[in-house]
Backbone bond lengths (Angstrom), bond angles and torsions (degrees), N, CA, C in turn:
res aa  C-N    CA-C-N  psi(-1)  N-CA   C-N-CA  omega(-1)  CA-C   N-CA-C  phi
1 M - - - 1.470 - - 1.528 108.72 -
2 L 1.323 115.84 130.43 1.453 120.44 178.79 1.516 110.96 -73.71
3 T 1.329 117.10 146.13 1.457 120.55 171.93 1.524 108.59 -68.14
4 A 1.339 115.92 165.87 1.470 119.55 -178.79 1.523 111.14 -60.17
5 S 1.357 117.98 -42.64 1.464 120.71 -178.72 1.514 111.06 -66.18
6 A 1.347 117.02 -44.26 1.463 120.05 179.24 1.524 110.62 -64.99
7 R 1.341 116.64 -36.10 1.462 120.09 178.98 1.526 111.09 -65.42
8 L 1.333 117.15 -39.97 1.465 120.70 178.02 1.527 111.28 -63.21
9 L 1.327 116.48 -41.93 1.463 119.46 178.84 1.526 111.19 -64.93
10 S 1.331 116.28 -40.97 1.467 119.97 178.48 1.526 110.78 -64.26
11 L 1.339 116.26 -42.58 1.457 120.82 178.18 1.531 111.10 -62.93
12 L 1.334 116.65 -43.25 1.460 120.29 179.62 1.515 111.29 -62.15
13 S 1.327 116.71 -40.13 1.465 120.38 178.89 1.524 111.41 -62.54
14 L 1.325 116.59 -40.87 1.463 119.51 178.33 1.527 111.30 -66.13
15 L 1.325 117.41 -43.79 1.468 120.89 -179.12 1.529 111.69 -61.05
16 Q 1.329 117.55 -32.56 1.464 120.73 -179.16 1.528 112.44 -83.16
17 S 1.321 117.59 -8.12 1.462 120.25 -174.20 1.522 113.67 -87.56
18 R 1.333 117.87 -17.63 1.464 120.27 178.25 1.530 109.09 -150.67
19 P 1.353 118.22 159.84 1.470 120.31 -173.62 1.527 114.17 -71.19
20 H 1.344 119.42 -22.76 1.467 119.60 -174.65 1.522 109.62 -154.45
21 W 1.336 115.08 140.11 1.465 122.05 174.45 1.524 108.35 -129.01
22 S 1.325 117.12 137.08 1.462 118.72 168.67 1.521 108.11 -75.85
23 G 1.332 115.92 151.11 1.449 119.68 -178.25 1.519 112.36 -60.00
24 A 1.350 116.30 -42.89 1.465 120.21 -177.71 1.524 111.13 -64.89
25 T 1.338 116.82 -43.74 1.459 120.35 -179.20 1.525 111.32 -64.92
26 L 1.343 116.05 -41.07 1.454 120.14 -179.00 1.532 110.83 -67.15
27 A 1.336 117.36 -42.07 1.467 120.25 178.19 1.524 111.12 -64.70
28 E 1.351 115.77 -39.56 1.466 119.05 178.07 1.529 110.81 -65.78
29 R 1.314 116.41 -42.00 1.472 120.20 179.74 1.529 110.82 -63.79
30 M 1.333 117.39 -37.84 1.462 121.72 -179.83 1.530 111.80 -82.75
31 Q 1.353 116.87 -12.60 1.472 122.44 -178.46 1.526 111.03 60.13
32 I 1.337 114.70 46.63 1.452 120.72 178.09 1.526 108.73 -133.59
33 H 1.338 116.83 165.22 1.455 122.24 178.33 1.530 109.05 -74.11
34 P 1.346 119.43 147.68 1.464 121.15 178.19 1.529 113.52 -54.67
35 R 1.358 117.79 -34.37 1.460 118.66 177.97 1.538 110.56 -65.55
36 T 1.329 117.37 -39.34 1.471 121.07 176.95 1.519 110.14 -64.19
37 L 1.339 116.74 -38.65 1.461 120.73 178.16 1.521 110.20 -60.88
38 R 1.345 117.39 -44.57 1.461 120.20 -179.23 1.532 110.98 -63.60
39 R 1.335 117.47 -39.76 1.465 120.08 177.93 1.531 110.85 -64.56
40 D 1.328 116.36 -39.94 1.467 119.41 179.75 1.531 110.90 -67.57
41 I 1.323 116.84 -37.74 1.464 120.13 176.50 1.524 110.02 -61.56
42 D 1.329 116.78 -42.04 1.471 120.02 178.44 1.526 111.08 -63.21
43 R 1.329 118.13 -38.23 1.469 120.51 178.90 1.528 110.57 -64.81
44 L 1.321 116.38 -40.89 1.467 119.13 179.05 1.526 110.85 -65.15
45 R 1.307 117.80 -37.39 1.467 120.43 176.86 1.525 110.82 -63.93
46 Q 1.334 116.70 -39.54 1.465 119.88 178.31 1.528 111.55 -63.27
47 L 1.327 116.68 -27.97 1.460 121.37 177.87 1.527 112.92 -82.70
48 G 1.331 116.74 -1.55 1.461 120.12 175.58 1.509 115.86 103.35
49 Y 1.347 118.55 5.50 1.459 120.14 -179.51 1.526 110.01 -85.36
50 P 1.348 118.17 125.10 1.468 121.96 -175.49 1.530 111.76 -80.88
51 I 1.319 116.97 86.89 1.465 121.92 -177.98 1.521 108.14 -106.22
52 H 1.318 115.55 121.24 1.466 122.05 -177.35 1.525 109.46 -97.32
53 A 1.320 116.17 134.89 1.467 121.76 178.07 1.525 109.07 -112.68
54 S 1.334 116.49 139.76 1.462 121.64 177.46 1.517 108.66 -132.62
55 T 1.346 116.17 153.88 1.459 121.34 -178.11 1.523 109.56 -111.65
56 G 1.309 115.89 177.51 1.457 120.73 178.69 1.519 111.67 97.59
57 V 1.342 113.82 -172.27 1.462 119.95 -176.72 1.521 111.45 -59.82
58 A 1.340 116.49 -42.06 1.466 120.80 -178.44 1.517 111.62 -97.12
59 G 1.346 117.08 20.36 1.453 120.35 -176.47 1.517 112.52 -72.24
60 G 1.311 113.24 167.29 1.457 118.78 179.53 1.519 110.47 159.90
61 Y 1.336 116.40 -148.11 1.452 122.44 -175.74 1.531 110.26 -127.81
62 A 1.332 114.39 142.49 1.466 119.49 179.57 1.531 109.01 -141.82
63 F 1.311 115.48 139.88 1.469 121.46 176.12 1.526 107.51 -86.08
64 R 1.346 116.18 116.83 1.454 121.03 -174.53 1.531 110.77 -112.38
65 A 1.297 115.00 161.62 1.464 119.48 175.31 1.515 109.57 -66.84
66 G 1.327 116.60 137.73 1.451 121.19 -179.72 1.518 111.96 -116.96
67 R 1.334 115.58 -172.54 1.463 120.53 -179.85 1.520 112.06 -80.79
68 A 1.320 117.53 -22.40 1.465 121.73 178.05 1.518 108.36 -132.06
69 L 1.350 115.83 155.90 1.456 120.45 -177.47 1.524 109.44 -90.14
70 P 1.340 118.31 110.59 1.469 119.91 177.59 1.523 109.67 -79.45
71 P 1.342 117.97 170.32 1.472 119.80 176.57 1.521 111.16 -58.74
72 L 1.325 115.77 142.47 1.461 121.34 -179.95 1.516 109.51 -109.13
73 L 1.314 116.85 147.23 1.456 122.36 174.34 1.525 108.45 -103.88
74 L 1.341 116.51 127.03 1.456 121.67 -179.89 1.523 109.02 -117.34
75 D 1.342 116.53 139.01 1.463 117.99 171.90 1.534 108.80 -80.54
76 D 1.334 116.93 179.48 1.463 120.60 -174.25 1.521 112.31 -58.34
77 E 1.325 116.74 -46.28 1.467 120.25 -176.58 1.525 110.61 -67.14
78 E 1.323 117.38 -39.58 1.464 120.52 179.01 1.528 111.28 -65.65
79 A 1.341 116.49 -40.19 1.467 119.68 179.33 1.522 111.06 -64.66
80 L 1.325 117.69 -42.19 1.464 120.88 177.81 1.522 111.26 -63.42
81 A 1.340 116.10 -43.87 1.464 119.78 -179.89 1.522 110.94 -62.26
82 A 1.347 116.76 -42.47 1.462 120.19 179.91 1.525 111.26 -64.84
83 A 1.335 117.34 -42.28 1.465 120.68 -179.29 1.524 111.28 -64.62
84 I 1.335 117.51 -43.10 1.468 120.23 178.92 1.523 110.68 -65.06
85 A 1.339 117.41 -41.69 1.466 120.23 179.03 1.526 111.14 -62.61
86 L 1.329 116.99 -40.57 1.465 120.15 179.86 1.520 111.23 -69.34
87 R 1.335 117.96 -39.27 1.462 120.22 176.16 1.528 110.76 -60.34
88 T 1.329 116.20 -40.45 1.461 119.75 178.57 1.519 110.82 -65.52
89 A 1.339 116.72 -39.95 1.465 120.21 179.60 1.515 111.56 -66.68
90 V 1.348 116.98 -36.60 1.460 120.98 -176.92 1.513 111.27 -64.27
91 T 1.329 117.43 -45.24 1.458 120.90 -174.97 1.527 112.66 -110.63
92 G 1.313 117.12 13.54 1.454 120.63 -178.64 1.511 112.65 -92.46
93 T 1.324 115.32 -154.99 1.459 121.04 -172.74 1.518 113.26 -108.90
94 I 1.333 118.53 3.90 1.453 120.94 179.02 1.515 108.86 -80.24
95 S 1.326 117.03 119.07 1.459 120.77 -174.48 1.522 111.16 -88.18
96 G 1.332 115.95 143.21 1.452 120.88 171.76 1.519 115.28 99.70
97 I 1.357 118.48 -10.30 1.462 119.37 -177.56 1.524 112.02 -115.99
98 E 1.342 117.40 3.20 1.457 119.66 -172.67 1.524 112.06 -61.45
99 Q 1.333 116.49 -45.46 1.462 120.27 -175.38 1.526 111.56 -64.97
100 T 1.331 116.64 -43.23 1.458 121.02 179.39 1.521 111.11 -69.02
101 A 1.330 116.54 -37.75 1.467 120.08 -178.97 1.522 111.50 -64.00
102 I 1.324 117.63 -38.11 1.462 119.07 -177.68 1.523 111.15 -68.59
103 T 1.342 118.95 -37.51 1.467 119.99 177.90 1.529 110.91 -68.24
104 A 1.337 117.08 -38.86 1.464 119.91 177.60 1.528 110.70 -66.58
105 L 1.332 117.16 -38.53 1.459 121.08 179.41 1.524 111.28 -64.31
106 V 1.326 117.06 -40.27 1.468 120.48 177.29 1.523 110.56 -58.93
107 K 1.333 116.96 -44.39 1.468 120.24 -178.24 1.526 111.36 -64.51
108 I 1.333 117.09 -43.87 1.461 119.74 -176.84 1.524 110.68 -68.08
109 E 1.343 117.60 -45.13 1.463 119.35 -176.57 1.528 111.57 -70.10
110 Q 1.330 117.60 -29.09 1.461 119.46 176.92 1.529 110.66 -67.56
111 A 1.329 116.85 -39.50 1.462 121.01 -178.12 1.523 113.20 -83.32
112 M 1.328 118.47 -10.96 1.458 121.62 -175.41 1.533 110.74 -69.54
113 P 1.329 118.58 130.54 1.471 120.65 -179.90 1.526 111.12 -66.75
114 P 1.335 117.67 151.27 1.477 121.07 -176.92 1.520 113.94 -55.73
115 R 1.330 117.72 -31.27 1.463 119.49 -176.54 1.521 112.71 -64.38
116 L 1.382 117.48 -21.28 1.464 120.09 -178.10 1.524 112.81 -89.36
117 R 1.317 117.63 -16.38 1.468 119.11 -173.63 1.528 113.28 -63.72
118 P 1.345 120.47 -43.02 1.474 118.59 176.18 1.525 113.15 -59.23
119 R 1.324 117.03 -37.71 1.470 119.55 178.14 1.521 111.19 -67.59
120 L 1.336 116.65 -38.51 1.458 119.90 178.40 1.526 110.97 -63.27
121 E 1.340 117.08 -43.36 1.463 119.92 179.76 1.521 111.23 -66.83
122 A 1.335 117.28 -36.38 1.469 120.12 177.71 1.522 111.07 -64.55
123 L 1.332 116.17 -43.08 1.465 119.97 177.62 1.522 111.14 -64.63
124 R 1.342 116.00 -42.65 1.471 119.71 -178.78 1.515 111.10 -61.03
125 S 1.336 118.11 -42.98 1.461 121.12 -177.42 1.523 112.02 -70.97
126 A 1.337 117.33 -23.61 1.463 120.58 -178.49 1.516 112.76 -85.54
127 I 1.326 117.58 -15.68 1.466 121.41 -178.33 1.520 108.98 -95.69
128 L 1.314 117.35 119.53 1.455 121.94 -178.52 1.523 109.46 -88.70
129 P 1.337 118.29 131.45 1.468 120.10 179.18 1.521 111.53 -70.97
130 T 1.331 116.00 150.43 1.454 120.52 175.62 1.518 109.83 -77.60
131 D 1.327 115.97 160.71 1.453 120.36 177.92 1.523 109.56 -62.92
132 Q 1.320 116.73 142.26 1.449 120.51 177.86 1.516 109.12 -149.02
133 I 1.327 115.07 163.23 1.450 121.06 176.83 1.522 108.44 -86.93
134 G 1.326 116.42 131.77 1.451 119.89 -179.53 1.520 111.12 101.69
135 P 1.335 118.05 164.02 1.459 122.04 -176.91 1.517 112.35 -70.96
136 L 1.340 115.49 146.12 1.458 120.43 176.02 1.528 109.41 -79.83
137 V 1.324 116.21 141.16 1.463 122.48 177.85 1.518 107.41 -125.90
138 D 1.342 116.34 132.43 1.451 120.71 -179.69 1.528 110.41 -67.33
139 A 1.340 115.83 130.10 1.463 119.60 -178.30 1.525 111.72 -65.35
140 G 1.346 117.67 -31.82 1.445 119.97 177.22 1.519 112.40 -62.18
141 R 1.324 116.45 -39.18 1.466 119.46 177.29 1.520 110.77 -67.53
142 L 1.325 116.71 -38.30 1.457 119.97 178.02 1.528 111.18 -61.33
143 T 1.322 116.89 -42.18 1.460 119.25 -179.55 1.530 110.86 -67.43
144 T 1.341 117.17 -35.94 1.472 120.05 176.72 1.518 110.58 -61.90
145 L 1.340 117.19 -45.44 1.458 120.74 -178.87 1.528 111.18 -67.97
146 A 1.337 116.50 -42.48 1.460 119.58 -179.36 1.526 110.99 -65.41
147 A 1.341 117.53 -38.62 1.457 120.44 178.04 1.523 111.09 -65.91
148 A 1.349 117.55 -36.97 1.468 120.87 177.79 1.529 110.80 -65.50
149 C 1.340 117.14 -37.13 1.469 120.42 175.71 1.524 110.43 -63.15
150 R 1.316 116.12 -44.62 1.456 120.58 -178.12 1.525 111.56 -66.91
151 D 1.341 116.74 -42.18 1.466 121.20 -175.27 1.523 112.67 -86.19
152 Q 1.336 117.48 -6.15 1.467 123.24 178.20 1.531 110.77 56.91
153 V 1.339 115.09 59.00 1.464 121.88 175.99 1.523 108.84 -121.71
154 Q 1.317 116.32 144.11 1.464 121.50 -179.25 1.525 110.88 -67.82
155 L 1.332 115.06 155.71 1.457 121.98 176.89 1.527 109.35 -129.73
156 A 1.320 115.77 144.38 1.466 121.72 172.84 1.529 107.58 -124.12
157 F 1.331 116.93 135.79 1.462 120.48 -179.96 1.524 109.72 -160.30
158 D 1.334 115.54 162.47 1.455 122.05 172.51 1.519 108.51 -91.17
159 Y 1.333 115.74 142.43 1.459 120.18 -174.87 1.522 109.81 -136.13
160 T 1.341 116.36 144.12 1.457 122.89 176.54 1.526 108.45 -118.22
161 D 1.339 117.95 120.41 1.457 120.09 -176.42 1.527 111.18 -81.23
162 R 1.338 117.48 -178.40 1.461 121.29 -174.95 1.519 113.03 -67.01
163 E 1.345 117.59 -17.46 1.463 121.77 176.27 1.520 111.96 -89.93
164 G 1.343 116.87 0.98 1.456 120.55 -179.21 1.509 114.60 84.12
165 Q 1.341 118.09 10.41 1.458 121.90 -178.05 1.531 110.03 -86.75
166 P 1.348 117.29 125.88 1.475 119.86 179.63 1.526 111.57 -84.39
167 S 1.309 115.76 153.69 1.462 122.11 176.13 1.513 108.99 -157.83
168 S 1.336 115.48 159.75 1.461 121.46 174.79 1.513 108.34 -105.31
169 R 1.327 116.85 132.64 1.463 121.32 -175.21 1.520 110.87 -122.52
170 Q 1.316 115.14 143.25 1.461 122.41 169.36 1.520 106.39 -125.09
171 V 1.331 116.90 120.47 1.455 120.21 -169.76 1.523 111.04 -134.25
172 E 1.334 113.20 161.82 1.459 122.10 169.65 1.529 106.75 -110.00
173 P 1.333 118.22 102.04 1.471 120.93 -171.81 1.523 112.55 -70.08
174 Q 1.320 114.68 137.87 1.465 121.34 -178.81 1.525 111.84 -106.92
175 G 1.333 117.58 -40.92 1.457 119.70 -177.67 1.511 111.80 -172.66
176 V 1.323 115.50 160.24 1.468 123.72 176.78 1.523 107.28 -111.47
177 V 1.339 116.42 129.37 1.463 121.41 -172.87 1.528 109.42 -127.83
178 H 1.329 116.02 136.79 1.467 121.50 173.86 1.516 108.71 -110.61
179 T 1.320 117.10 120.64 1.458 121.53 177.99 1.518 109.41 -153.88
180 D 1.324 116.35 146.33 1.465 122.70 177.40 1.533 111.31 53.06
181 R 1.344 116.35 41.76 1.470 124.47 175.35 1.524 113.09 65.38
182 R 1.339 117.51 21.38 1.458 120.93 177.60 1.524 110.23 -137.20
183 W 1.345 115.86 157.68 1.450 122.90 177.73 1.521 109.76 -104.70
184 Y 1.340 116.43 138.45 1.460 121.91 -178.83 1.530 109.39 -132.00
185 L 1.336 114.84 146.27 1.455 122.11 171.33 1.522 108.23 -106.01
186 V 1.327 116.55 124.10 1.464 122.00 173.73 1.518 107.53 -97.07
187 A 1.334 117.29 125.48 1.456 120.02 -174.77 1.522 110.74 -152.33
188 W 1.322 114.82 155.77 1.457 121.78 172.26 1.515 107.81 -84.34
189 D 1.351 117.07 117.61 1.454 122.13 179.84 1.528 108.16 -80.99
190 C 1.337 117.10 113.88 1.466 121.19 -173.64 1.521 112.26 -66.25
191 L 1.340 118.57 -35.81 1.460 120.63 -177.83 1.520 111.47 -76.36
192 R 1.334 117.72 -35.32 1.464 122.05 -177.83 1.523 112.80 -93.43
193 A 1.336 116.26 -7.71 1.465 122.09 177.60 1.522 111.70 52.64
194 D 1.338 115.85 48.23 1.467 120.38 -179.99 1.520 108.48 -159.97
195 W 1.343 114.71 163.42 1.456 120.08 176.82 1.524 109.45 -75.75
196 R 1.341 115.91 141.77 1.449 122.19 178.99 1.531 109.56 -136.97
197 T 1.338 114.71 153.39 1.455 122.18 174.29 1.523 108.38 -113.08
198 F 1.335 117.10 126.15 1.458 122.13 -178.33 1.527 109.71 -116.76
199 R 1.323 116.24 125.03 1.462 119.02 171.54 1.514 108.31 -69.92
200 I 1.329 116.64 124.17 1.454 120.30 -171.40 1.525 111.56 -67.42
201 D 1.329 118.16 -31.10 1.466 118.71 178.16 1.527 112.19 -70.51
202 R 1.341 117.93 -10.58 1.464 121.02 176.88 1.529 112.72 -97.85
203 I 1.329 117.50 -0.21 1.462 120.10 172.97 1.521 107.10 -73.13
204 A 1.344 115.43 115.78 1.465 120.24 -166.30 1.518 113.86 -91.22
205 S 1.314 119.27 -7.41 1.463 121.26 -179.55 1.519 109.12 -137.55
206 A 1.327 114.79 163.66 1.462 119.09 176.80 1.524 109.38 -66.75
207 P 1.332 119.02 126.35 1.468 120.29 -179.97 1.523 111.63 -61.14
208 V 1.328 115.64 136.19 1.458 121.86 178.36 1.532 108.18 -102.39
209 V 1.321 116.30 123.91 1.461 121.52 -177.90 1.527 109.81 -78.48
210 G 1.343 116.25 134.55 1.451 121.61 -179.41 1.511 112.81 -116.60
211 A 1.322 115.56 -144.39 1.459 121.72 -175.06 1.526 111.27 -80.03
212 H 1.337 115.65 163.48 1.453 120.95 174.09 1.531 109.89 -70.45
213 F 1.328 116.17 152.78 1.466 120.62 177.47 1.527 109.31 -130.35
214 A 1.320 114.90 156.71 1.465 120.14 177.92 1.521 109.32 -75.51
215 P 1.334 118.99 133.82 1.468 120.52 -178.78 1.517 111.50 -65.63
216 R 1.333 115.99 148.82 1.458 122.74 176.74 1.524 108.64 -132.10
217 A 1.320 116.82 158.43 1.461 121.12 178.29 1.523 109.58 -62.13
218 G 1.322 116.43 136.67 1.458 121.02 -178.29 1.518 112.41 -71.74
219 P 1.327 116.90 170.67 1.465 120.76 -178.71 1.526 111.85 -70.84
220 G 1.334 114.81 156.92 1.461 119.53 178.06 1.520 111.20 63.11
221 D 1.311 115.64 -138.48 1.463 121.15 -179.07 1.522 112.21 -96.89
222 G 1.330 116.88 15.05 1.452 121.13 -179.56 1.518 114.28 92.60
223 D 1.331 118.16 -9.27 1.464 121.84 176.81 1.524 107.47 -86.71
224 L 1.343 116.88 96.49 1.460 120.90 -173.55 1.522 112.10 -66.33
225 R 1.332 117.37 -36.41 1.459 119.14 179.71 1.526 110.96 -62.97
226 R 1.325 117.09 -43.00 1.465 120.68 178.96 1.531 110.39 -67.16
227 W 1.335 116.52 -38.85 1.464 119.88 -179.56 1.519 111.42 -65.41
228 V 1.341 116.69 -40.96 1.466 120.15 177.73 1.521 110.37 -64.91
229 A 1.340 116.60 -45.02 1.463 119.67 179.69 1.526 111.16 -59.79
230 R 1.328 116.46 -41.39 1.457 120.34 179.93 1.533 111.32 -66.28
231 S 1.337 116.58 -41.97 1.461 119.51 -179.98 1.523 111.10 -67.41
232 L 1.336 117.69 -32.45 1.458 120.44 178.02 1.522 111.53 -70.43
233 S 1.328 116.57 -38.88 1.467 119.73 -175.42 1.519 112.70 -80.15
234 L 1.337 118.33 -29.87 1.467 120.85 -174.55 1.519 113.87 -115.44
235 G 1.317 117.84 -22.19 1.456 118.94 -170.62 1.514 115.81 -94.63
236 Q 1.344 118.36 -5.04 1.459 119.43 -174.85 1.524 113.41 -90.32
237 Y 1.325 119.05 -17.06 1.456 121.68 -172.55 1.526 110.42 -124.95
238 P 1.342 116.93 150.37 1.475 119.32 -177.33 1.521 113.51 -70.54
239 D 1.342 118.22 -28.57 1.458 121.85 -177.89 1.522 110.35 -109.47
240 E 1.330 115.35 148.90 1.454 121.34 178.82 1.520 109.66 -113.34
241 A 1.316 116.76 124.34 1.458 121.41 176.10 1.522 109.44 -84.34
242 R 1.330 116.20 139.37 1.463 122.88 177.75 1.521 107.61 -127.17
243 I 1.319 115.92 115.08 1.462 121.85 -171.60 1.516 108.76 -133.64
244 I 1.328 116.88 129.12 1.462 121.82 174.77 1.524 108.34 -90.16
245 L 1.321 115.54 120.62 1.465 122.01 179.40 1.521 108.83 -104.27
246 H 1.330 116.27 134.65 1.459 121.56 -177.11 1.534 109.45 -88.95
247 A 1.312 115.03 76.30 1.468 121.84 176.58 1.526 107.51 -164.35
248 P 1.337 118.32 151.55 1.476 120.94 179.89 1.524 111.78 -66.66
249 L 1.325 115.10 155.52 1.460 121.21 -177.72 1.523 111.62 -59.00
250 A 1.338 117.38 -45.24 1.465 120.20 -176.71 1.518 111.38 -59.80
251 A 1.329 117.22 -39.57 1.467 120.41 -179.73 1.523 111.47 -69.04
252 L 1.319 116.98 -39.93 1.464 120.28 -177.53 1.520 112.10 -71.13
253 R 1.323 117.32 -32.38 1.465 118.85 178.74 1.520 111.95 -65.41
254 Q 1.323 116.41 -22.80 1.454 119.83 175.84 1.521 111.93 -76.98
255 R 1.337 117.32 -19.63 1.465 121.25 -174.48 1.522 113.41 -108.02
256 I 1.329 117.56 -25.77 1.461 121.11 -174.29 1.524 108.86 -114.94
257 P 1.347 119.56 114.19 1.464 120.56 179.48 1.523 111.18 -67.80
258 A 1.334 115.16 155.29 1.462 119.82 -177.61 1.512 112.08 -61.78
259 S 1.351 117.64 -29.47 1.458 120.26 -179.81 1.524 112.74 -73.69
260 A 1.351 117.80 -12.52 1.466 120.53 -179.64 1.512 112.31 -87.65
261 G 1.319 118.45 -24.04 1.452 120.15 -179.25 1.512 111.58 172.23
262 V 1.337 115.44 169.64 1.460 122.64 179.64 1.521 108.73 -103.10
263 L 1.326 116.93 127.93 1.456 122.61 -179.54 1.523 109.88 -102.97
264 E 1.334 116.39 134.28 1.457 122.21 177.53 1.529 108.78 -132.31
265 V 1.322 116.37 142.54 1.463 121.48 -177.66 1.529 110.06 -72.08
266 V 1.332 115.91 134.05 1.466 121.92 169.41 1.522 108.89 -99.77
267 D 1.328 115.80 -51.79 1.459 122.55 172.51 1.531 107.43 -156.83
268 G 1.310 117.32 -166.34 1.455 120.53 -175.72 1.513 114.91 -63.98
269 Q 1.331 117.36 -20.84 1.460 120.77 -175.80 1.524 113.50 -121.64
270 R 1.330 118.00 4.04 1.461 119.78 -178.19 1.529 110.80 -139.68
271 C 1.346 114.16 152.17 1.458 121.30 177.85 1.520 109.64 -136.38
272 L 1.327 115.23 152.61 1.461 121.81 173.91 1.517 108.42 -99.53
273 L 1.322 116.60 124.34 1.461 122.90 175.86 1.516 108.74 -102.22
274 R 1.334 116.56 124.20 1.456 122.80 174.43 1.519 107.93 -113.83
275 C 1.353 115.46 124.71 1.455 119.66 -177.42 1.525 109.36 -152.52
276 G 1.327 116.06 167.45 1.448 120.10 176.14 1.522 110.99 -64.71
277 A 1.333 116.77 138.34 1.471 120.90 -173.59 1.517 113.13 -101.44
278 N 1.306 118.30 16.55 1.465 119.71 -179.29 1.527 108.30 -136.61
279 P 1.332 120.33 127.84 1.463 124.83 0.69 1.525 111.74 -76.87
280 M 1.325 115.79 135.97 1.466 119.48 -173.85 1.517 112.57 -67.83
281 G 1.333 116.49 -26.99 1.462 118.76 179.15 1.509 112.18 -60.71
282 S 1.327 117.77 -37.16 1.462 120.14 -179.93 1.523 111.10 -70.52
283 V 1.352 117.42 -33.63 1.462 120.54 176.35 1.518 109.98 -62.66
284 I 1.334 116.33 -45.87 1.461 120.67 179.59 1.518 110.90 -63.22
285 Y 1.315 116.83 -40.94 1.469 120.31 179.38 1.527 110.89 -58.23
286 W 1.330 116.81 -47.62 1.458 119.66 -177.40 1.525 111.87 -70.71
287 L 1.322 117.20 -31.28 1.463 119.39 175.82 1.520 110.57 -62.91
288 L 1.323 116.95 -45.43 1.465 120.70 -179.90 1.526 111.13 -69.78
289 A 1.331 116.72 -35.43 1.470 119.82 -177.57 1.526 111.97 -71.35
290 M 1.333 118.35 -23.94 1.464 120.79 -178.32 1.524 112.44 -73.42
291 D 1.339 117.47 -17.57 1.469 121.64 177.51 1.524 111.32 57.13
292 L 1.357 115.20 50.56 1.458 122.10 178.30 1.523 109.21 -128.99
293 E 1.329 115.77 154.62 1.449 119.54 168.27 1.523 108.19 -73.02
294 F 1.336 116.37 139.45 1.462 119.03 -178.53 1.525 110.21 -150.99
295 E 1.329 114.80 161.56 1.458 122.38 176.11 1.525 108.09 -132.54
296 V 1.336 117.34 123.59 1.453 121.46 179.04 1.523 108.71 -86.65
297 V 1.327 116.77 117.53 1.458 122.31 179.81 1.527 110.66 -84.72
298 G 1.301 118.42 -36.37 1.453 122.31 -179.61 1.514 109.79 177.73
299 P 1.349 114.59 173.16 1.457 129.44 3.87 1.527 111.50 -80.86
300 P 1.339 118.47 170.96 1.471 121.04 -178.18 1.522 113.04 -57.43
301 A 1.340 117.72 -35.28 1.460 119.47 -178.94 1.526 111.49 -64.05
302 L 1.327 117.32 -35.28 1.465 120.28 178.16 1.525 110.26 -70.35
303 I 1.331 117.06 -39.65 1.469 120.26 177.78 1.518 110.09 -61.19
304 E 1.335 117.51 -43.89 1.461 121.04 179.69 1.526 111.13 -65.22
305 R 1.331 116.48 -41.05 1.467 120.40 179.21 1.527 110.75 -63.76
306 L 1.323 117.21 -38.98 1.459 120.96 178.73 1.528 110.59 -67.66
307 R 1.350 117.22 -38.98 1.459 120.47 177.52 1.532 110.38 -62.26
308 E 1.320 117.49 -43.52 1.464 120.52 178.73 1.524 111.17 -63.52
309 T 1.327 116.24 -37.97 1.460 119.77 178.01 1.523 111.18 -64.22
310 G 1.340 116.18 -43.87 1.467 119.70 177.95 1.512 112.29 -61.71
311 E 1.331 117.73 -41.27 1.463 120.67 179.03 1.526 110.77 -65.33
312 R 1.326 117.21 -37.96 1.459 120.03 179.19 1.525 110.90 -66.19
313 V 1.340 116.62 -40.69 1.464 119.84 177.36 1.527 110.24 -64.52
314 A 1.350 117.57 -41.86 1.469 120.98 179.33 1.518 111.12 -62.40
315 R 1.341 117.27 -41.60 1.468 119.81 179.01 1.520 111.12 -63.61
316 S 1.328 116.48 -37.00 1.470 118.55 -179.04 1.518 111.49 -66.57
317 L 1.334 117.36 -28.19 1.464 120.56 179.69 1.521 111.61 -80.88
318 T 1.329 118.72 -42.24 1.469 121.49 -178.29 1.513 111.71 -73.87
319 A 1.337 118.96 -20.33 1.460 121.14 -178.33 1.516 112.77 -82.76
320 R 1.320 118.50 -8.30 1.463 120.74 -176.42 1.525 110.10 -91.25
321 P 1.360 118.69 138.34 1.471 121.78 176.32 1.528 110.40 -70.26
322 A 1.329 115.03 172.76 1.456 121.29 -174.13 1.526 112.42 -62.38
323 N 1.359 117.71 -33.93 1.453 119.31 -178.04 1.523 113.45 -80.42
324 G 1.338 117.44 -1.83 1.453 120.69 175.40 1.500 114.46 87.35
325 W 1.355 118.49 -3.92 1.455 121.06 -179.15 1.534 110.07 -110.20
326 P 1.325 118.45 145.32 1.467 119.73 177.76 1.504 111.10 -61.96
327 A 1.338 115.51 147.87 1.471 120.11 178.43 1.524 110.40 -67.56
328 A 1.338 116.60 144.49 1.473 121.27 -178.62 1.510 109.82 -71.69
């Protein structure tokens, strides 16, 4: 005889397996009296499961969509399918769902019984990722980092910075952020006593989980995605470019990603763009490609570089003959 809790779980699994059950068939399948079935249905409703009852010849019970999502029961095949789909979403090319997919993947893999893990790894290794822009990041590593953020446990790993310099890090992870086609770990660096952003594809070793740590307030205003974007646009280069763009803020936010620079309102028709000024040639390229009126406020080296670029373009135009072809 099943305990009451086990019986409720078994009943819930059956209700989710098909759109409609007759009361008699469901009671027979559960091997319980119809009165016990009705009491169990009432208990599931009290727990928030939207179970609809109907009377008559075709009456019975049906699991219906509700106002909130209650816990779902998945069999082995469904759990594997969901985990593989989420892994594909995390590191695939579908934009806008990466952050949600990684939290859902952490929950499913944490609850997955050990017997399913070898099958999950076999399926993962057999599925080849599609081509994408940006570095590939292993979904298993992402789930390890996201789980460490959730559980507030320290991590130790080897890291290679953008200059190729290796280092060993011990951190208190705060969050995992996806922006500009890359994944980043935001963490408190214990040795440097400051917040740091780590590109996850540059983590050179498997993270080692350590002791629990006391939570601390996150960097900035708590919006990790905005903080990462700001650190990427302003923190990577020694000089900061300041450029007034002749376009409204709302229009420019549609064209300039947060990781490219910080936009501030000047007036109704102009904005100030602050971004890293190195390499300056790329800044000039994007300024010209945007096809906007602009004014470079600084730094002086960028103004001089832009002046030289303008003179070079002017020389290329005055040196051409009227027919557009170079002289023989």
